[in-house]
C-alpha positions in Angstrom: -206.0 -35.9 -128.7 -205.2 -39.3 -130.3 -207.0 -40.7 -133.1 -207.3 -44.4 -133.6 -208.0 -45.8 -137.0 -208.3 -49.4 -138.0 -208.3 -50.4 -141.6 -208.8 -53.8 -143.2 -209.1 -54.4 -147.0 -209.0 -57.2 -149.6 -206.7 -56.9 -152.6 -208.3 -58.9 -155.5 -211.5 -61.0 -155.1 -211.8 -64.8 -156.0 -213.6 -63.8 -159.1 -210.8 -61.6 -160.3 -208.0 -63.8 -159.4 -209.2 -67.2 -160.5 -207.0 -69.0 -163.1 -207.2 -72.6 -164.4 -204.8 -73.7 -161.6 -205.4 -71.4 -158.8 -207.6 -69.0 -156.8 -205.8 -66.4 -154.8 -206.7 -63.6 -152.5 -204.7 -61.2 -150.4 -206.0 -59.8 -147.4 -204.2 -56.9 -145.6 -205.2 -55.5 -142.1 -203.6 -52.3 -140.6 -204.4 -51.8 -136.9 -202.8 -49.3 -134.3 -200.3 -50.8 -131.8 -198.5 -48.8 -129.3 -196.7 -45.9 -131.2 -197.0 -47.8 -134.5 -199.1 -50.1 -136.4 -199.7 -53.9 -136.6 -199.9 -55.1 -140.1 -201.3 -58.5 -140.9 -200.9 -59.8 -144.4 -202.6 -63.2 -145.5 -202.3 -64.8 -148.9 -205.1 -67.3 -149.4 -204.4 -69.8 -152.2 -206.9 -72.5 -153.4 -205.8 -74.9 -156.0 -208.4 -75.9 -158.6 -209.3 -78.9 -160.6 -206.6 -81.8 -160.6 -204.1 -79.3 -159.0 -205.9 -79.9 -155.7 -204.5 -83.5 -155.8 -200.9 -82.0 -156.0 -201.5 -79.4 -153.3 -199.4 -81.3 -150.6 -196.5 -81.4 -153.1 -197.1 -77.7 -154.2 -197.7 -76.3 -150.7 -194.1 -76.4 -149.5 -193.0 -74.2 -152.4 -195.8 -71.6 -151.5 -194.7 -71.8 -147.8 -191.2 -71.0 -148.8 -192.5 -68.1 -150.8 -194.5 -66.9 -147.9 -191.5 -66.9 -145.5 -189.5 -64.9 -148.0 -192.4 -62.3 -148.4 -192.7 -62.0 -144.7 -188.8 -61.3 -144.4 -188.9 -58.8 -147.3 -192.2 -57.0 -146.2 -190.8 -56.6 -142.7 -187.4 -55.0 -144.3 -189.6 -52.6 -146.4 -192.0 -51.5 -143.7 -189.0 -50.8 -141.2 -187.2 -48.7 -143.8 -190.2 -46.3 -144.1 -189.6 -43.0 -142.2 -191.6 -42.6 -139.1 -194.8 -40.4 -139.0 -194.0 -36.9 -138.8 -190.3 -37.2 -140.0 -188.9 -36.2 -143.3 -186.6 -38.6 -145.1 
């Protein structure tokens, strides 16, 4: 008998992660896919105050960071042992 579980959660809330410059929320969703899982990670950034005017300039730096996080997160998740195995 197969059990399917879908989980979605938010790490942080805008109220907890608001700074003078930035509001940030991380969203992580884990869904079954085939014999494994599909993990969706979203970092939502909103610039505050006058920093909204600089968003076009700042966005490229955050996009580069997001690309690096995607690569590293994939490496870490693929290094985890498969369910039911001992490492």
